N, C-alpha and C positions, 0 to 999 in steps of 0.2 A: 504493499500501501505506500510506501515510500517514493515511488516512484507516480502516482498522481499528485494533481494540485489539490486544494482546497475545495475550489470551484465545484470537483468532477467528484470529489467525495462527498461533498452535500448534495450534488445531483444522486448519487447511490444511496442518501439517507432518504433522500424522497421517494424514490422509487421502493425502498424498502417499507418506507410508512404507507406507500400507496398498496402494496401488496400486502401489508398486514392489514389496512383498512377493506381491503376485497375481502378477505377471509373473515374478518369481524363482519361487515354487514352482510356476507351470506349468510352466516348464522343467524345472525340477530333477524333479518329480513325472511328466512326462510319459508316462514308460515306462510306468510303474505305476498308472496312472490306469482301465486296463480291466480289470486284474486284483484291483485292491483299491479297492474301493469309499469305506475310508476315507481314502484319500489325498486325495479333492473336497471332504472337510470344511474344510481350510484355504483352499482356493481358491474355495468359496461363501461363508465367513465373510469373507473380505477382500473380495471382491466388493460383499458388503452392506456391511461398515465403510465401502469406499470410497465407496459412495452415502451412504448416512446421514451421514458427515463433511462431505461436501459441500454436502448440505442444511442440513446446522448452520450451515456457515461462511456460506453465501447467505442463507438466512432468518434465523438465530438468536434464536429461537424457544425458550420456556422447554422446550414438549414436546419438540423436536429436541435441544434438549440434555441432557434426562432420557434420552432415548432414545439417544444416542450414548455417556452415561454407560455402560449398561447392555451397550452391546455394549463398552466398552474393558474392565470386568469380566468378561464373558466370556471377551475376550481372552485374559487370564489361563488361564483353563480350558482353551482351545485351544493354549495354551503349553506347558503342563503335559502334556497328555494326547500332544503332539506330542513329547514329549520319551521320555514312556513307550514310545509306537511308535519312538523310533528305538535306544531300548536294550534293548526287548523281544526277547528270542531264542526260537526256538522249545526246548521245553523235551523235546522226541523225538531231539533229535541227541545223538550219541554222542560225548565229545569225542575227537578224534583229531588229527593233523596235518594230514590232509586238510581237516579241519573248522575247524582254528585258520585255517589258509590261507583258508578260503573268509568267517571271520568276520572277517580282516584286513581282507576286500575288502570285505565288507558295509561295515566300518565307514568305508571311504571313500565309500560309497554313500551313507550315511545318517550326515549331521552331527550330532553330539550339540546342540552347540548354537545351529544354526540355526533351531528351531521357536521358542527363548526371543527370536528379533526381535519376536516378538507381542506378547508384555510389553512392548518397550523402548518399542514405538511407543504402546502403551496407556497408559505414564504417561506419555508428552509429551500425548496427548490428554485424560489426565486433570486433567493442569497447566493445559491450555487452561481446561477446563470448570469449573477451581475458581473459588468465590468469593471465594479470599484475595486477590489482585487487584485493583486497581480497574477494573471493567470498562465497558461499555456499559450503558444503562439497558434492562431487555428489556420 
């Protein structure tokens, strides 16, 4: 690992982060994948980001770095959308004690901050693709 720059190692770390998010999201969304198609979006995004991140780490060419940066910026949209869907409730429900108990159970099923992990991984990747630090010659 001494042969690689800090930039490349941060990109590798971000790629591993997306790989772990792929595993975690698959486990957490497994029960709703057939019910709700939107639950497949973070899985597809993590798979694409992991592959592009690894290719960027290996090849380290300008076009791969730019492609990864676009994906990392899109990661913030995925995070925001995930937070929205995790806090979104059906407006048709009437508020009763039974629905309040069901809402508390839903909150356990849908952690509010879990989608923000996409943004955290994106920050690490964006630091790795930034030109601020002295990097390898492309």
